[in-house]
All heavy atoms as an XYZ file, in Angstrom:
807
protein
N       7.069    -14.852      0.187
C       8.072    -14.368      1.126
C       9.319    -15.242      1.019
O       9.212    -16.442      0.840
C       7.544    -14.432      2.560
C       6.549    -13.343      2.920
S       6.239    -13.154      4.708
C       5.284    -14.615      5.045
N      10.486    -14.624      1.185
C      11.740    -15.388      1.143
C      11.844    -16.389      2.298
O      11.281    -16.190      3.369
C      12.825    -14.313      1.282
C      12.168    -13.031      0.935
C      10.724    -13.185      1.283
N      12.589    -17.450      2.047
C      12.862    -18.468      3.061
C      14.272    -18.287      3.617
O      15.188    -17.898      2.883
C      12.739    -19.869      2.466
C      11.333    -20.317      2.101
C      11.390    -21.589      1.267
C      10.514    -20.542      3.357
N      14.431    -18.605      4.891
C      15.717    -18.498      5.570
C      15.937    -19.733      6.426
O      14.989    -20.323      6.945
C      15.755    -17.266      6.481
C      15.535    -15.974      5.754
C      14.259    -15.502      5.499
C      16.613    -15.220      5.306
C      14.045    -14.320      4.821
C      16.409    -14.026      4.628
C      15.122    -13.585      4.392
O      14.920    -12.400      3.708
N      17.216    -20.084      6.594
C      17.600    -21.119      7.540
C      18.423    -20.428      8.628
O      19.450    -19.810      8.341
C      18.456    -22.202      6.867
C      18.948    -23.255      7.832
S      19.866    -24.623      7.036
C      21.161    -23.756      6.171
N      17.950    -20.506      9.865
C      18.653    -19.946     11.008
C      19.254    -21.107     11.778
O      18.545    -22.035     12.168
C      17.684    -19.149     11.891
C      18.311    -18.599     13.136
C      19.140    -17.499     13.070
C      18.067    -19.181     14.372
C      19.727    -16.984     14.226
C      18.638    -18.677     15.517
C      19.471    -17.568     15.444
N      20.568    -21.081     11.960
C      21.267    -22.125     12.709
C      21.927    -21.459     13.903
O      22.522    -20.389     13.768
C      22.336    -22.778     11.836
C      21.767    -23.480     10.616
C      22.876    -23.910      9.676
O      23.354    -23.121      8.879
N      23.278    -25.171      9.780
N      21.830    -22.090     15.059
C      22.398    -21.467     16.250
C      22.974    -22.494     17.211
O      22.565    -23.657     17.225
C      21.333    -20.634     16.953
N      23.921    -22.000     18.009
C      24.525    -22.780     19.090
C      23.947    -22.240     20.395
O      24.028    -21.037     20.662
C      26.043    -22.577     19.114
C      26.742    -22.978     17.854
C      28.223    -22.587     17.943
C      28.916    -22.864     16.620
N      30.340    -22.543     16.672
N      23.348    -23.093     21.191
C      22.839    -22.656     22.487
C      23.989    -22.325     23.426
O      25.052    -22.946     23.382
C      21.958    -23.729     23.124
C      20.538    -23.723     22.621
C      20.038    -24.788     21.892
C      19.692    -22.642     22.879
C      18.733    -24.783     21.428
C      18.387    -22.631     22.417
C      17.913    -23.702     21.689
O      16.627    -23.686     21.228
N      23.779    -21.358     24.300
C      24.762    -21.008     25.321
C      24.750    -22.077     26.423
O      23.797    -22.865     26.533
C      24.439    -19.641     25.926
O      23.226    -19.709     26.656
N      25.777    -22.084     27.229
C      25.841    -23.013     28.359
C      24.656    -22.764     29.291
O      24.020    -23.706     29.770
C      27.190    -22.854     29.109
C      27.194    -23.667     30.387
C      28.351    -23.253     28.209
N      24.321    -21.501     29.513
C      23.199    -21.164     30.396
C      21.879    -21.699     29.836
O      21.036    -22.203     30.586
C      23.120    -19.656     30.602
N      21.696    -21.597     28.520
C      20.466    -22.104     27.904
C      20.359    -23.614     28.070
O      19.295    -24.144     28.403
C      20.407    -21.714     26.432
N      21.467    -24.315     27.833
C      21.446    -25.762     28.034
C      21.157    -26.102     29.499
O      20.425    -27.049     29.798
C      22.752    -26.412     27.588
C      22.768    -26.803     26.143
C      23.726    -26.285     25.289
C      21.832    -27.682     25.620
C      23.755    -26.639     23.944
C      21.847    -28.046     24.286
C      22.809    -27.520     23.443
N      21.716    -25.322     30.414
C      21.438    -25.548     31.836
C      19.960    -25.391     32.143
O      19.382    -26.199     32.883
N      19.340    -24.375     31.557
C      17.911    -24.161     31.759
C      17.072    -25.295     31.195
O      16.094    -25.735     31.818
N      17.460    -25.795     30.004
C      16.714    -26.901     29.393
C      16.926    -28.205     30.148
O      16.047    -29.062     30.177
C      17.106    -27.053     27.922
C      16.549    -25.936     27.051
S      16.876    -26.157     25.290
C      18.579    -25.621     25.162
N      18.105    -28.349     30.776
C      18.364    -29.543     31.582
C      17.485    -29.537     32.832
O      16.885    -30.547     33.196
C      19.842    -29.598     31.961
C      20.298    -30.798     32.766
C      20.069    -32.097     32.003
C      21.769    -30.649     33.137
N      17.377    -28.359     33.478
C      16.553    -28.243     34.681
C      15.062    -28.337     34.360
O      14.292    -28.875     35.148
C      16.831    -26.913     35.384
C      18.172    -26.861     36.061
C      18.412    -25.517     36.709
C      19.827    -25.461     37.280
N      20.154    -24.122     37.760
N      14.685    -27.782     33.214
C      13.271    -27.773     32.817
C      13.174    -28.088     31.323
O      13.173    -27.183     30.484
C      12.640    -26.412     33.115
C      11.163    -26.355     32.809
C      10.587    -24.990     33.117
C       9.128    -24.949     32.707
N       8.586    -23.593     32.780
N      13.129    -29.373     30.944
C      13.024    -29.735     29.535
C      11.816    -29.043     28.892
O      10.751    -28.937     29.502
C      12.846    -31.257     29.568
C      13.533    -31.669     30.832
C      13.211    -30.567     31.799
N      12.036    -28.544     27.676
C      10.980    -27.792     27.020
C      11.095    -27.823     25.510
O      12.185    -27.993     24.972
C      10.983    -26.347     27.507
C      12.347    -25.685     27.383
C      12.466    -24.434     28.210
O      12.006    -23.390     27.783
N      13.068    -24.527     29.386
N       9.974    -27.665     24.860
C       9.900    -27.544     23.409
C       9.951    -26.052     23.091
O       9.072    -25.290     23.513
C       8.578    -28.159     22.921
C       8.410    -28.126     21.417
O       9.075    -27.308     20.740
O       7.578    -28.893     20.907
N      10.963    -25.612     22.377
C      11.166    -24.185     22.108
C      10.444    -23.709     20.838
O      10.591    -22.564     20.431
C      12.658    -23.897     21.999
C      13.452    -24.202     23.258
C      12.981    -23.402     24.456
N      13.132    -21.988     24.225
C      12.507    -21.030     24.901
N      11.665    -21.337     25.867
N      12.705    -19.756     24.618
N       9.650    -24.569     20.236
C       8.971    -24.203     18.991
C       8.066    -22.994     19.165
O       8.080    -22.073     18.341
C       8.160    -25.398     18.448
O       9.040    -26.514     18.290
C       7.526    -25.069     17.114
N       7.277    -22.954     20.215
C       6.344    -21.834     20.408
C       7.089    -20.519     20.617
O       6.686    -19.476     20.100
C       5.399    -22.109     21.586
C       4.282    -21.106     21.717
C       3.385    -20.973     20.489
O       3.137    -21.972     19.785
O       2.914    -19.840     20.222
N       8.193    -20.551     21.348
C       8.982    -19.335     21.550
C       9.545    -18.836     20.225
O       9.533    -17.631     19.947
C      10.107    -19.602     22.546
N      10.034    -19.756     19.406
C      10.556    -19.377     18.085
C       9.435    -18.829     17.211
O       9.610    -17.821     16.514
C      11.220    -20.576     17.416
N       8.285    -19.466     17.256
C       7.133    -19.020     16.457
C       6.744    -17.591     16.821
O       6.449    -16.772     15.949
C       5.965    -19.977     16.680
C       4.735    -19.645     15.880
C       3.625    -20.660     16.148
C       2.355    -20.287     15.400
N       1.254    -21.187     15.739
N       6.741    -17.275     18.103
C       6.335    -15.944     18.550
C       7.251    -14.854     18.023
O       6.785    -13.811     17.558
C       6.254    -15.902     20.077
C       5.067    -16.682     20.612
C       4.998    -16.678     22.125
O       5.713    -15.954     22.805
N       4.125    -17.512     22.671
N       8.568    -15.059     18.071
C       9.474    -14.010     17.581
C       9.379    -13.874     16.067
O       9.407    -12.771     15.534
C      10.940    -14.227     18.058
C      11.835    -13.065     17.609
C      11.518    -15.530     17.565
C      11.436    -11.707     18.119
N       9.240    -14.971     15.364
C       9.127    -14.906     13.904
C       7.839    -14.202     13.498
O       7.827    -13.348     12.602
C       9.220    -16.320     13.285
C      10.591    -16.948     13.576
C       8.934    -16.286     11.793
C      11.785    -16.117     13.137
N       6.744    -14.525     14.156
C       5.478    -13.859     13.848
C       5.511    -12.382     14.220
O       4.890    -11.556     13.559
C       4.314    -14.577     14.540
C       4.013    -15.920     13.902
C       2.874    -16.677     14.565
O       2.359    -16.238     15.626
O       2.486    -17.729     14.009
N       6.276    -12.015     15.253
C       6.392    -10.609     15.664
C       7.035     -9.738     14.587
O       6.793     -8.532     14.542
C       7.170    -10.510     16.972
N       7.848    -10.348     13.712
C       8.474     -9.586     12.618
C       7.741     -9.809     11.298
O       8.226     -9.431     10.236
C       9.989     -9.896     12.474
C      10.741     -9.517     13.748
C      10.233    -11.348     12.092
N       6.580    -10.452     11.360
C       5.764    -10.646     10.168
C       6.038    -11.919      9.399
O       5.609    -12.066      8.257
N       6.738    -12.853     10.024
C       7.115    -14.080      9.331
C       6.306    -15.286      9.763
O       5.347    -15.188     10.531
N       6.728    -16.431      9.244
C       6.076    -17.716      9.546
C       7.158    -18.753      9.832
O       8.095    -18.910      9.049
C       5.239    -18.161      8.345
C       4.576    -19.505      8.534
C       3.824    -19.928      7.283
C       3.260    -21.325      7.480
N       2.683    -21.860      6.257
N       7.014    -19.447     10.947
C       7.921    -20.538     11.289
C       7.467    -21.799     10.558
O       6.315    -22.202     10.673
C       7.899    -20.786     12.798
C       8.689    -21.993     13.286
C      10.177    -21.744     13.159
C       8.333    -22.319     14.713
N       8.361    -22.393      9.776
C       8.027    -23.647      9.091
C       8.387    -24.849      9.957
O       7.569    -25.729     10.144
C       8.742    -23.734      7.732
C       8.079    -22.915      6.677
N       7.208    -23.442      5.780
C       8.155    -21.590      6.404
C       6.767    -22.491      4.978
N       7.319    -21.358      5.346
N       9.626    -24.877     10.449
C      10.081    -26.005     11.274
C      11.212    -25.568     12.187
O      11.994    -24.689     11.838
C      10.599    -27.160     10.404
C       9.493    -27.851      9.653
O       8.619    -28.450     10.244
N       9.521    -27.746      8.334
N      11.306    -26.236     13.325
C      12.422    -26.062     14.239
C      12.952    -27.457     14.535
O      12.176    -28.355     14.885
C      11.966    -25.386     15.538
C      13.066    -25.130     16.567
C      12.775    -23.845     17.332
C      13.247    -26.278     17.530
N      14.248    -27.622     14.353
C      14.885    -28.921     14.582
C      16.056    -28.760     15.542
O      16.821    -27.799     15.434
C      15.458    -29.491     13.277
C      14.456    -29.651     12.170
C      14.352    -28.696     11.164
C      13.629    -30.765     12.112
C      13.443    -28.832     10.126
C      12.722    -30.919     11.076
C      12.623    -29.952     10.093
O      11.722    -30.090      9.075
N      16.221    -29.705     16.448
C      17.471    -29.809     17.192
C      18.397    -30.649     16.321
O      17.939    -31.546     15.604
C      17.244    -30.456     18.561
C      16.790    -29.457     19.590
C      15.486    -28.990     19.598
C      17.680    -28.966     20.527
C      15.073    -28.047     20.532
C      17.274    -28.027     21.477
C      15.969    -27.573     21.469
N      19.681    -30.337     16.361
C      20.601    -31.014     15.452
C      21.907    -31.361     16.154
O      22.254    -30.790     17.187
C      20.874    -30.127     14.231
O      21.395    -28.873     14.621
N      22.618    -32.311     15.576
C      23.941    -32.692     16.038
C      24.954    -31.991     15.145
O      24.690    -31.740     13.979
C      24.148    -34.209     15.943
C      23.205    -34.992     16.801
C      22.189    -35.740     16.235
C      23.323    -34.979     18.183
C      21.316    -36.470     17.015
C      22.455    -35.710     18.981
C      21.450    -36.448     18.396
N      26.122    -31.703     15.664
C      27.155    -31.067     14.860
C      27.464    -29.675     15.359
O      27.316    -29.366     16.541
N      27.865    -28.806     14.455
C      28.304    -27.459     14.822
C      27.180    -26.629     15.444
O      27.419    -25.808     16.316
C      28.843    -26.737     13.580
C      29.452    -25.395     13.881
C      30.097    -24.743     12.685
O      30.234    -25.375     11.632
O      30.467    -23.564     12.811
N      25.953    -26.825     14.972
C      24.812    -26.056     15.477
C      23.849    -26.964     16.229
O      23.672    -28.119     15.878
C      24.101    -25.337     14.327
C      25.001    -24.316     13.675
C      25.647    -24.587     12.471
C      25.238    -23.095     14.285
C      26.484    -23.664     11.889
C      26.085    -22.159     13.713
C      26.710    -22.447     12.515
O      27.550    -21.526     11.955
N      23.220    -26.404     17.254
C      22.310    -27.169     18.104
C      20.866    -27.108     17.618
O      20.065    -27.981     17.939
C      22.364    -26.629     19.537
C      23.766    -26.662     20.097
O      24.417    -27.723     19.996
O      24.219    -25.630     20.637
N      20.530    -26.072     16.895
C      19.161    -25.873     16.440
C      19.177    -25.307     15.020
O      20.045    -24.512     14.666
C      18.379    -24.955     17.410
C      18.923    -23.543     17.442
C      16.906    -24.938     17.113
N      18.236    -25.786     14.206
C      18.063    -25.308     12.835
C      16.588    -24.935     12.688
O      15.708    -25.743     13.014
C      18.431    -26.388     11.791
C      18.159    -25.896     10.379
C      19.886    -26.802     11.949
N      16.348    -23.711     12.217
C      14.984    -23.224     12.082
C      14.762    -22.776     10.644
O      15.575    -22.026     10.094
C      14.727    -22.046     13.047
C      13.271    -21.607     12.990
C      15.116    -22.420     14.467
N      13.678    -23.234     10.036
C      13.313    -22.808      8.690
C      12.193    -21.784      8.836
O      11.158    -22.063      9.450
C      12.866    -23.993      7.803
C      13.951    -25.075      7.762
C      12.478    -23.507      6.404
C      15.279    -24.647      7.185
N      12.430    -20.598      8.274
C      11.558    -19.445      8.469
C      11.204    -18.819      7.136
O      12.053    -18.732      6.238
C      12.296    -18.390      9.331
C      11.516    -17.097      9.421
C      12.600    -18.933     10.706
N       9.990    -18.345      7.039
C       9.566    -17.517      5.918
C       9.396    -16.116      6.496
O       8.670    -15.931      7.484
C       8.233    -18.040      5.391
C       7.854    -17.563      4.032
C       6.622    -18.282      3.491
O       6.212    -19.322      4.048
O       6.079    -17.776      2.502
N      10.100    -15.129      5.950
C      10.035    -13.760      6.470
C       9.793    -12.790      5.317
O      10.171    -13.077      4.171
C      11.324    -13.411      7.203
N       9.193    -11.638      5.611
C       8.882    -10.685      4.547
C      10.113    -10.209      3.767
O      10.039     -9.992      2.565
C       8.235     -9.514      5.278
C       7.781    -10.048      6.584
C       8.697    -11.202      6.906
N      11.243    -10.057      4.469
C      12.450     -9.551      3.814
C      13.652     -9.746      4.739
O      13.512    -10.227      5.867
C      12.292     -8.073      3.421
C      11.849     -7.188      4.582
O      12.261     -7.444      5.738
O      11.085     -6.238      4.338
N      14.829     -9.338      4.245
C      16.057     -9.502      5.022
C      16.017     -8.700      6.326
O      16.543     -9.144      7.346
C      17.275     -9.068      4.203
C      17.544     -9.976      3.013
O      16.944    -11.069      2.923
O      18.364     -9.578      2.158
N      15.404     -7.513      6.300
C      15.335     -6.697      7.515
C      14.524     -7.390      8.597
O      14.893     -7.367      9.771
C      14.753     -5.321      7.206
C      15.712     -4.451      6.425
C      15.154     -3.076      6.166
O      13.966     -2.823      6.301
N      16.028     -2.163      5.779
N      13.417     -8.019      8.221
C      12.595     -8.727      9.202
C      13.373     -9.888      9.806
O      13.404    -10.073     11.029
C      11.303     -9.218      8.556
N      14.017    -10.677      8.955
C      14.776    -11.822      9.461
C      15.956    -11.350     10.302
O      16.250    -11.924     11.355
C      15.254    -12.696      8.294
C      15.907    -13.985      8.736
S      14.750    -15.033      9.658
C      15.869    -15.855     10.764
N      16.619    -10.292      9.854
C      17.729     -9.738     10.630
C      17.283     -9.233     11.990
O      17.980     -9.402     12.986
N      16.100     -8.636     12.034
C      15.561     -8.152     13.306
C      15.342     -9.295     14.280
O      15.672     -9.191     15.465
C      14.239     -7.413     13.069
O      14.443     -6.275     12.269
N      14.771    -10.393     13.791
C      14.564    -11.560     14.652
C      15.900    -12.110     15.137
O      16.052    -12.463     16.310
C      13.775    -12.632     13.911
N      16.888    -12.172     14.248
C      18.210    -12.689     14.628
C      18.857    -11.805     15.694
O      19.507    -12.322     16.611
C      19.104    -12.795     13.394
N      18.654    -10.495     15.595
C      19.218     -9.581     16.600
C      18.573     -9.824     17.961
O      19.257     -9.874     18.990
C      19.057     -8.119     16.151
C      20.004     -7.833     14.985
C      19.322     -7.153     17.312
C      19.747     -6.513     14.281
N      17.257     -9.981     17.988
C      16.558    -10.264     19.245
C      17.107    -11.548     19.866
O      17.389    -11.615     21.066
C      15.033    -10.370     19.028
C      14.335    -10.924     20.263
C      14.455     -9.016     18.648
N      17.259    -12.585     19.039
C      17.750    -13.866     19.545
C      19.188    -13.749     20.048
O      19.532    -14.283     21.105
C      17.634    -14.930     18.464
C      16.193    -15.285     18.078
C      16.169    -16.151     16.830
C      15.466    -15.946     19.224
N      20.036    -13.027     19.311
C      21.431    -12.858     19.736
C      21.504    -12.080     21.050
O      22.302    -12.415     21.935
C      22.224    -12.148     18.648
N      20.674    -11.059     21.194
C      20.685    -10.232     22.402
C      20.127    -10.960     23.621
O      20.387    -10.563     24.750
C      19.886     -8.946     22.153
N      19.388    -12.033     23.401
C      18.761    -12.764     24.511
C      19.767    -13.496     25.392
O      19.467    -13.824     26.529
C      17.751    -13.777     23.967
O      18.415    -14.908     23.411
N      20.927    -13.789     24.845
C      21.920    -14.549     25.590
C      21.725    -16.053     25.521
O      22.506    -16.806     26.083
N      20.668    -16.493     24.836
C      20.383    -17.925     24.743
C      21.330    -18.644     23.793
O      21.415    -19.868     23.826
C      18.936    -18.152     24.298
N      22.024    -17.887     22.961
C      22.883    -18.491     21.949
C      24.311    -17.983     22.062
O      24.552    -16.825     22.388
C      22.343    -18.194     20.541
C      20.939    -18.697     20.344
C      19.865    -17.835     20.419
C      20.697    -20.044     20.123
C      18.561    -18.301     20.263
C      19.410    -20.521     19.966
C      18.337    -19.640     20.036
N      25.255    -18.854     21.752
C      26.663    -18.463     21.766
C      27.183    -18.203     20.357
O      28.322    -17.815     20.183
C      27.510    -19.543     22.445
O      27.454    -20.747     21.697
N      26.357    -18.406     19.360
C      26.734    -18.153     17.969
C      25.636    -18.620     17.053
O      24.731    -19.344     17.464
N      25.720    -18.166     15.825
C      24.706    -18.581     14.878
C      24.973    -18.078     13.483
O      25.956    -17.374     13.233
N      24.064    -18.428     12.586
C      24.213    -18.051     11.188
C      22.826    -18.067     10.541
O      22.011    -18.944     10.819
C      25.129    -19.070     10.491
C      25.305    -18.832      9.015
S      26.563    -19.909      8.277
C      25.742    -21.496      8.339
N      22.569    -17.086      9.695
C      21.327    -17.037      8.932
C      21.674    -17.175      7.455
O      22.551    -16.472      6.950
C      20.590    -15.702      9.166
O      20.337    -15.545     10.561
C      19.275    -15.664      8.410
N      20.999    -18.084      6.765
C      21.225    -18.321      5.346
C      19.927    -18.096      4.595
O      18.896    -18.679      4.940
C      21.701    -19.776      5.111
O      22.862    -20.018      5.900
C      21.994    -20.034      3.651
N      19.975    -17.238      3.587
C      18.803    -17.035      2.738
C      18.720    -18.215      1.775
O      19.722    -18.620      1.187
C      18.920    -15.725      1.968
C      17.639    -15.305      1.304
C      17.752    -13.872      0.808
C      16.428    -13.397      0.251
N      16.518    -11.987     -0.166
N      17.526    -18.771      1.624
C      17.334    -19.961      0.799
C      16.619    -19.606     -0.502
O      15.869    -18.636     -0.563
C      16.507    -20.994      1.561
C      17.072    -21.437      2.911
C      16.071    -22.338      3.628
C      18.400    -22.133      2.745
N      16.842    -20.402     -1.523
C      16.153    -20.250     -2.808
C      15.528    -21.593     -3.170
O      16.155    -22.644     -3.003
C      17.136    -19.820     -3.897
N      14.309    -21.558     -3.657
C      13.676    -22.788     -4.125
C      14.348    -23.221     -5.421
O      15.088    -22.444     -6.055
C      12.178    -22.569     -4.395
O      12.050    -21.637     -5.481
C      11.447    -22.059     -3.164
N      14.081    -24.434     -5.852
C      14.640    -24.919     -7.118
C      14.146    -24.056     -8.277
O      14.905    -23.765     -9.205
C      14.268    -26.387     -7.331
N      12.888    -23.627     -8.215
C      12.340    -22.769     -9.278
C      13.051    -21.408     -9.301
O      13.358    -20.871    -10.376
C      10.840    -22.580     -9.091
N      13.329    -20.855     -8.127
C      14.056    -19.583     -8.063
C      15.488    -19.755     -8.569
O      16.018    -18.888     -9.281
C      14.062    -19.049     -6.628
C      12.705    -18.582     -6.159
C      12.630    -18.337     -4.664
O      13.404    -18.955     -3.884
O      11.774    -17.539     -4.264
N      16.116    -20.872     -8.222
C      17.475    -21.147     -8.695
C      17.495    -21.262    -10.218
O      18.430    -20.788    -10.869
C      18.017    -22.411     -8.052
N      16.469    -21.876    -10.799
C      16.400    -21.995    -12.260
C      16.337    -20.618    -12.901
O      17.010    -20.359    -13.902
C      15.186    -22.828    -12.672
C      15.096    -23.032    -14.174
C      13.884    -23.835    -14.574
C      13.807    -23.911    -16.101
N      12.491    -24.352    -16.547
N      15.575    -19.705    -12.325
C      15.511    -18.333    -12.844
C      16.875    -17.663    -12.763
O      17.277    -16.931    -13.666
C      14.458    -17.522    -12.091
C      13.042    -17.923    -12.426
C      12.046    -17.092    -11.638
C      10.623    -17.547    -11.913
N       9.640    -16.793    -11.119
N      17.609    -17.918    -11.679
C      18.964    -17.376    -11.542
C      19.872    -17.918    -12.637
O      20.665    -17.182    -13.235
C      19.550    -17.728    -10.170
C      18.954    -16.999     -9.019
S      19.770    -17.542     -7.487
C      18.364    -17.686     -6.412
N      19.746    -19.219    -12.890
C      20.562    -19.845    -13.934
C      20.249    -19.250    -15.301
O      21.159    -18.985    -16.097
C      20.321    -21.355    -13.955
C      20.831    -22.093    -12.747
S      20.270    -23.826    -12.793
C      20.033    -24.132    -11.064
N      18.958    -19.025    -15.573
C      18.566    -18.439    -16.851
C      19.115    -17.020    -16.996
O      19.615    -16.642    -18.058
C      17.038    -18.449    -16.990
C      16.482    -19.852    -17.181
C      14.976    -19.956    -17.001
O      14.329    -18.982    -16.551
O      14.437    -21.051    -17.306
N      19.052    -16.244    -15.941
C      19.590    -14.877    -15.970
C      21.105    -14.913    -16.131
O      21.685    -14.122    -16.881
C      19.198    -14.127    -14.702
C      19.466    -12.649    -14.776
C      18.790    -11.920    -13.630
C      18.856    -10.434    -13.877
N      18.028     -9.692    -12.936
N      21.750    -15.844    -15.432
C      23.203    -15.987    -15.550
C      23.609    -16.378    -16.965
O      24.598    -15.877    -17.501
C      23.709    -17.031    -14.549
N      22.832    -17.252    -17.572
C      23.117    -17.674    -18.958
C      23.110    -16.472    -19.886
O      23.982    -16.319    -20.740
C      22.075    -18.706    -19.408
C      22.300    -19.238    -20.811
C      21.234    -20.270    -21.163
C      21.405    -20.769    -22.591
N      20.363    -21.731    -22.961
N      22.139    -15.581    -19.695
C      22.062    -14.385    -20.527
C      23.189    -13.396    -20.261
O      23.600    -12.662    -21.149
N      23.699    -13.372    -19.034
C      24.744    -12.416    -18.667
C      26.147    -12.967    -18.876
O      27.122    -12.195    -18.876
C      24.570    -12.017    -17.200
N      26.295    -14.266    -19.085
C      27.610    -14.903    -19.143
C      28.521    -14.311    -20.191
O      29.738    -14.173    -19.988
C      27.461    -16.408    -19.357
N      27.979    -13.934    -21.354
C      28.811    -13.404    -22.433
C      29.445    -12.059    -22.080
O      30.467    -11.678    -22.657
C      27.975    -13.264    -23.700
N      28.898    -11.351    -21.076
C      29.424    -10.025    -20.707
C      30.599    -10.109    -19.746
O      31.264     -9.102    -19.504
C      28.317     -9.162    -20.119
O      27.895     -9.718    -18.890
N      30.884    -11.296    -19.212
C      31.962    -11.446    -18.240
C      33.236    -11.926    -18.910
O      33.218    -12.898    -19.673
C      31.558    -12.444    -17.145
C      32.664    -12.677    -16.134
C      33.030    -11.674    -15.235
C      33.342    -13.878    -16.086
C      34.049    -11.887    -14.324
C      34.369    -14.102    -15.163
C      34.719    -13.101    -14.292
O      35.724    -13.294    -13.385
N      34.325    -11.237    -18.613
C      35.640    -11.626    -19.127
C      36.461    -12.144    -17.958
O      36.823    -11.384    -17.070
C      36.366    -10.459    -19.782
C      35.568     -9.772    -20.892
C      35.397    -10.690    -22.082
C      34.653     -9.977    -23.187
N      33.504    -10.643    -23.677
N      36.760    -13.454    -17.908
C      37.524    -14.011    -16.789
C      38.967    -13.523    -16.783
O      39.495    -13.082    -17.795
C      37.448    -15.516    -17.023
C      37.109    -15.700    -18.446
C      36.377    -14.459    -18.893
N      39.586    -13.650    -15.614
C      40.992    -13.299    -15.472
C      41.817    -14.319    -16.235
O      41.572    -15.523    -16.167
C      41.415    -13.319    -13.980
C      40.604    -12.259    -13.219
C      42.897    -13.095    -13.823
C      40.766    -12.346    -11.723
N      42.791    -13.834    -16.963
C      43.678    -14.747    -17.702
C      45.102    -14.561    -17.211
O      45.465    -13.509    -16.705
C      43.612    -14.489    -19.218
O      43.960    -13.114    -19.459
C      42.221    -14.754    -19.751
N      45.897    -15.586    -17.383
C      47.293    -15.535    -16.933
C      48.128    -14.712    -17.870
O      47.878    -14.469    -18.981
C      47.854    -16.943    -16.811
């Protein structure tokens, strides 16, 4: 199954809820990912532009997109981004395919 990185910014209301009742959100994340047929690998809180980073294995883009829609509709997040990931072995296959296709591309010239 493909791997994805989901990064999100919690809403002010979500932070307020966590301040009033500190909680580990891993189980909640696991439940939504499993509901779309996926597997939660890790959930991290982070500093910077995003407050949470989740590594997910999902059957396909539609499954991961479905989970992202549920999360966006929940109101718990004020923004986010989903990135499809490739392993080093998958990247090597891409490089090999690109090497074979490179001769067919004609770059723009001045």
